[in-house]
C-alpha positions in Angstrom: -29.4 33.5 -23.1 -27.7 32.2 -20.0 -28.8 30.5 -16.8 -29.0 33.9 -15.0 -31.6 35.0 -17.6 -33.6 31.9 -17.0 -33.4 32.4 -13.2 -34.7 35.9 -13.7 -37.5 34.7 -15.9 -38.6 32.2 -13.2 -38.5 35.0 -10.6 -40.6 37.3 -12.8 -43.1 34.5 -13.3 -43.3 34.1 -9.5 -43.7 37.8 -8.6 -45.8 38.8 -11.6 -44.4 42.4 -11.5 -41.2 43.8 -13.0 -40.5 46.3 -10.2 -41.1 43.8 -7.4 -38.9 41.2 -9.2 -36.1 43.7 -9.8 -36.1 44.6 -6.1 -36.1 41.0 -5.1 -33.2 40.2 -7.4 -31.2 43.4 -6.4 -31.1 44.7 -9.9 -32.5 47.8 -11.6 -35.9 47.6 -13.4 -34.3 48.6 -16.8 -31.7 45.8 -16.4 -34.5 43.2 -15.8 -36.5 44.5 -18.7 -33.6 44.3 -21.0 -32.9 40.7 -19.9 -36.5 39.8 -20.6 -36.4 41.5 -24.0 -33.2 39.7 -24.8 -34.6 36.2 -24.0 -37.8 36.9 -26.0 -35.7 38.1 -29.0 -33.4 35.0 -28.8 -36.4 32.6 -28.6 -38.5 34.5 -31.1 -41.5 34.4 -28.8 -43.4 36.8 -26.5 -43.2 35.3 -23.0 -45.2 37.8 -20.9 -48.2 39.9 -21.5 -47.7 43.4 -20.0 -50.8 44.5 -18.0 -51.4 47.6 -15.9 -51.1 45.5 -12.8 -48.0 43.5 -13.8 -47.1 40.7 -16.2 -48.6 37.3 -16.9 -47.1 34.4 -18.8 -48.2 33.7 -22.4 -48.7 30.0 -23.5 -45.2 30.2 -25.0 -43.9 31.6 -21.7 -45.4 28.7 -19.8 -43.5 26.3 -22.1 -40.2 28.3 -21.6 -40.8 28.4 -17.8 -41.1 24.6 -17.6 -37.9 24.2 -19.6 -36.2 26.8 -17.4 -37.1 24.9 -14.3 -35.8 21.7 -15.7 -32.5 23.3 -16.8 -32.1 25.0 -13.5 -32.6 21.8 -11.6 -30.2 19.9 -13.9 -27.6 22.6 -13.5 -27.9 22.5 -9.7 -27.6 18.7 -9.7 -24.6 18.9 -12.0 -22.8 21.3 -9.7 -23.7 19.1 -6.7 -22.4 16.0 -8.4 -19.3 17.7 -9.6 -18.5 19.1 -6.2 -19.0 15.7 -4.7 -16.7 14.0 -7.2 -14.0 16.7 -6.7 -14.3 16.7 -2.9 -10.9 15.4 -1.5 -12.7 13.9 1.4 -15.4 12.0 -0.5 -14.8 12.4 -4.2 -13.8 10.0 -6.9 -10.4 8.8 -8.1 -10.1 7.1 -11.6 -7.3 4.6 -11.5 -6.1 2.2 -14.2 -3.8 -0.8 -13.6 -2.2 -3.7 -15.3 -4.0 -7.1 -15.3 -1.0 -8.6 -13.6 -1.4 -6.3 -10.6 -5.0 -7.4 -9.9 -4.2 -9.9 -7.2 -1.1 -8.4 -5.6 -0.1 -4.7 -5.5 -3.5 -3.1 -6.4 -5.5 -4.7 -3.6 -2.9 -3.8 -1.0 -2.7 -0.2 -2.1 -6.5 0.1 -2.2 -6.8 -1.4 1.2 -4.4 1.0 2.8 -5.9 4.0 1.0 -9.4 3.0 2.0 -8.3 2.9 5.7 -6.8 6.3 5.3 -9.7 7.9 3.3 -12.8 5.6 3.6 -15.2 8.0 1.9 -13.2 8.4 -1.3 -14.4 6.3 -4.1 -11.9 4.7 -6.5 -13.1 3.7 -9.9 -10.9 0.9 -11.4 -10.0 0.1 -15.0 -8.0 -3.1 -15.6 -6.3 -3.0 -19.0 -2.9 -3.5 -20.8 -0.3 -0.7 -20.9 -1.1 0.7 -24.3 -4.7 1.2 -23.3 -3.6 2.8 -20.0 -1.5 5.3 -21.9 -4.5 6.1 -24.2 -6.8 6.6 -21.2 -4.3 8.8 -19.4 -3.9 10.9 -22.6 -7.7 11.3 -23.0 -8.4 11.9 -19.3 -10.5 8.8 -19.0 -8.3 7.9 -16.0 -6.2 10.2 -13.8 -3.7 7.7 -12.4 -2.3 4.4 -13.4 -0.3 1.5 -11.9 1.9 0.2 -14.7 5.3 -1.2 -15.5 6.2 1.3 -18.2 6.7 5.0 -17.9 4.9 6.5 -20.9 6.8 9.0 -23.1 5.9 12.6 -22.7 4.7 14.7 -19.7 4.3 11.9 -17.1 5.2 11.6 -13.5 6.5 8.4 -12.0 6.5 7.0 -8.5 8.0 3.5 -8.1 5.9 1.2 -6.0 7.3 -2.3 -6.3 10.3 -4.1 -7.9 9.8 -7.7 -9.1 12.3 -10.3 -10.0 11.7 -12.1 -13.3 12.3 -15.8 -13.5 12.1 -18.5 -16.2 9.0 -20.5 -15.7 9.1 -24.1 -17.0 6.7 -27.1 -16.9 7.1 -29.5 -14.0 8.7 -32.2 -16.2 11.1 -29.8 -18.0 14.7 -30.9 -18.3 15.8 -27.8 -16.4 13.5 -28.3 -13.5 16.3 -28.9 -11.0 18.6 -26.1 -12.1 19.4 -23.4 -9.7 20.0 -20.8 -12.4 19.7 -20.5 -16.1 21.1 -18.0 -18.6 19.0 -16.1 -21.1 21.2 -17.5 -23.9 20.0 -21.0 -23.1 16.4 -20.0 -24.3 17.5 -19.9 -28.0 16.1 -23.3 -28.7 13.0 -23.0 -26.4 9.4 -22.1 -27.4 8.3 -19.0 -25.6 4.8 -18.2 -24.2 4.5 -14.5 -23.8 2.2 -11.5 -24.3 1.2 -10.1 -27.7 3.1 -7.6 -29.7 2.3 -4.0 -28.5 2.0 -4.9 -24.8 4.5 -3.2 -22.5 5.4 -6.5 -20.9 6.3 -8.0 -24.4 8.6 -5.0 -25.0 10.3 -5.8 -21.6 10.8 -9.4 -22.4 11.9 -8.8 -26.0 14.5 -6.2 -24.8 15.8 -8.6 -22.2 16.2 -11.5 -24.7 17.5 -9.2 -27.4 20.3 -8.0 -25.1 21.3 -11.7 -24.7 21.2 -12.1 -28.4 18.4 -14.7 -28.5 15.0 -14.7 -30.2 13.1 -17.8 -29.2 10.1 -19.0 -31.2 6.8 -17.7 -29.8 4.4 -20.7 -29.4 1.5 -18.9 -27.7 0.5 -15.4 -26.7 -1.9 -14.2 -24.0 -2.6 -10.8 -22.5 -2.9 -12.4 -19.0 0.3 -13.4 -17.2 -1.6 -16.0 -15.1 -2.9 -17.6 -18.3 0.7 -17.7 -19.6 1.8 -19.6 -16.5 -1.1 -22.1 -17.1 0.0 -22.6 -20.7 3.5 -23.3 -19.5 2.2 -25.8 -17.0 0.4 -27.6 -19.9 3.8 -28.0 -21.6 3.2 -25.5 -24.4 6.5 -23.7 -23.8 8.5 -21.7 -21.3 8.0 -18.1 -20.1 9.7 -15.2 -18.5 7.4 -14.1 -15.7 7.4 -12.2 -12.4 8.4 -14.6 -9.7 5.1 -14.5 -7.9 3.4 -16.2 -10.9 5.7 -19.3 -10.8 4.1 -22.4 -9.3 0.5 -21.3 -9.4 -0.5 -24.4 -11.4 2.5 -26.6 -10.9 5.2 -24.8 -12.9 8.7 -24.3 -11.6 10.5 -20.9 -11.5 14.2 -20.8 -12.1 16.2 -17.6 -11.4 17.8 -16.0 -14.5 21.5 -15.3 -14.5 21.2 -11.6 -15.1 20.6 -8.7 -12.8 18.5 -7.0 -15.5 15.7 -9.6 -15.1 13.5 -7.3 -13.1 10.6 -5.0 -13.7 9.5 -1.9 -11.7 5.9 -1.2 -11.1 5.0 2.4 -10.5 2.2 5.0 -10.3 2.0 7.4 -13.2 0.0 10.5 -14.2 0.1 13.3 -16.6 2.1 16.3 -15.3 0.8 18.8 -17.9 -2.6 19.1 -16.2 -3.8 19.4 -12.6 -5.1 16.4 -10.8 -8.5 16.6 -9.3 -8.3 16.9 -5.5 -9.2 13.3 -4.7 -6.6 12.0 -7.2 -4.0 14.4 -5.8 -4.8 13.1 -2.3 -4.4 9.5 -3.6 -1.1 10.3 -5.2 0.3 12.0 -2.1 -0.8 9.1 0.1 0.8 6.5 -2.1 4.0 8.6 -2.4 4.2 8.9 1.4 3.3 5.3 2.4 3.7 2.9 -0.5 6.4 4.2 -2.8 9.8 2.5 -2.9 12.8 4.4 -1.5 14.9 5.2 -4.5 
């Protein structure tokens, strides 16, 4: 039994005559009769009484007719909702982004896209990189702004490059330095993100290349919170430059050109993007992306 059979059942109930219903539907009478017999066989119930003047619903038929109307209405609503979501002019984009992008890059990108496509709705998910990768894999989100290109079939459009600095408390002995080497952090306590976070991998790799492994004093998933912990004198941190000074800390440039992170837009390349997401990607690539 499919939706077409239910539509034909509703039409037969309305006309009350097999010949008239077949003509209205543009099918042959035997085709309609076979469809009715198929539905009755599948449901195990007689839906119509055959009379010399036509057909009338049985009590079981009335029950099935009510259900058919509900299913038909839900199917029409589903198609309308899906068409609306997939409409490139007024559909929905599902975008994930890093917590650290919530007050800088993401608002700017969304503002510019909203000006370009005001009727498109963007559903936002704010989460760490490993959750972003999971949601891209499952299809829960279509696009993501992150600092880490996932392994596998993923596209990547760079959007922003950030300089990383050493953030120290306002009374730290290095507060007046113009530059500091990563090697100098060997005896410092470090405030950073937890293991498994993309940003933690970035910082650990950066320090590992310098041959240092500072003691981690505190961990937080939020970079702004890390800056606050440093301000309270609980350690030092390697953070994007824009976080330095938010609660009185001091940002000191690091003596290495590698102290940078690139933020980009990523998506899976092994499946087609829905039209609104494809429109968002094309807009960002044309107007926001870095020239590389």
